[in-house]
Structure formats: structure tokens, C-alpha cells
C-alpha positions in Angstrom: 108.1 79.9 96.8 108.0 83.3 98.2 111.0 84.7 96.7 109.3 83.4 93.2 106.1 85.6 93.7 108.3 89.4 94.7 111.1 88.1 92.0 113.7 87.9 94.0 116.3 84.8 93.3 118.7 83.9 95.0 122.2 82.1 93.2 123.6 79.3 94.1 126.3 81.7 95.5 123.3 82.6 98.3 123.4 86.3 96.6 119.8 88.1 95.4 118.8 88.9 92.6 116.0 91.2 91.7 114.3 90.8 88.3 113.0 94.5 88.4 116.3 95.7 89.4 118.3 93.6 87.5 115.9 94.6 84.1 115.8 98.3 84.9 120.2 97.8 84.7 119.5 97.0 80.9 117.1 99.0 80.2 119.2 101.4 81.5 122.6 100.3 79.6 121.0 100.1 76.9 119.6 103.9 77.3 123.2 105.6 78.1 125.1 103.5 75.1 122.3 104.3 72.7 122.5 108.2 73.9 126.8 108.0 73.0 126.4 106.3 70.5 124.2 107.2 68.0 125.1 111.1 67.2 128.2 109.2 66.1 126.5 107.5 63.8 124.7 110.2 62.1 127.2 111.9 62.4 129.4 109.2 59.9 126.3 108.9 57.8 126.0 112.8 57.5 122.6 113.1 59.0 124.0 115.8 61.4 126.8 117.8 62.0 129.7 117.1 63.8 130.0 120.3 65.9 125.9 119.2 66.2 127.7 115.7 67.4 130.0 117.2 69.9 126.9 119.5 71.8 124.9 116.5 71.7 128.3 114.2 73.9 128.8 117.4 75.8 125.5 117.2 76.9 125.5 113.7 77.9 128.2 113.6 79.3 127.1 116.7 81.6 123.5 115.0 82.8 124.8 111.1 82.6 127.5 113.0 84.8 125.2 114.6 87.2 123.0 111.8 87.7 126.6 109.2 88.8 126.6 112.3 90.9 123.5 112.3 92.5 123.4 108.5 93.4 127.2 108.6 94.6 126.3 111.7 97.0 122.8 110.5 98.7 122.9 106.8 97.8 124.6 105.6 100.4 122.7 107.1 102.8 121.9 104.2 105.3 119.1 106.3 107.2 117.1 106.6 103.5 115.8 104.1 101.2 114.1 104.3 97.6 112.8 101.0 98.0 109.9 103.0 100.6 109.0 104.8 97.3 
């Protein structure tokens, strides 16, 4: 019953799934897809210029690439855990 209280659920394959982590991944995916999709939709609808769309997409690549790089470099360290926050 403790597993249900803290949101940690075991699948039939024996893997653990945390509901909060799954929700965070789902919301993050929506944000990233929107960050790349909305400028293209707006440019095709002539709400913004294609040059502005290119600048936004370039900025998205830089920002999301930086975030991904940070977690790849600092996420594999065994001495530090984000769960302590």
C-alpha cells in the first residue's frame, strides 16, 4: 500500500514508474513540441514573418540543446541526486 501512497507503481515486468516523473516528462514533451511547432504554424498563417520563425527556431535549438547538454554532463554523476531537492 506504500507504493500507492508515494505514487510509485510496479509494472508486471517489475519496473518502477513514478507518476510525478511521468507527468513531468509528458508536460515537457508538450512544451518542446509547441516551441518548435507554433512558430511554423504562425509563419504559414502569415502571423509572423519567416525570418522571425527562423530566429525563434534557432533560439529553441540553442536553449533546448543547452539544457540537454547540462543533463547529459551533470546527470550521470552518482554523488549527486536531484531527488534531494
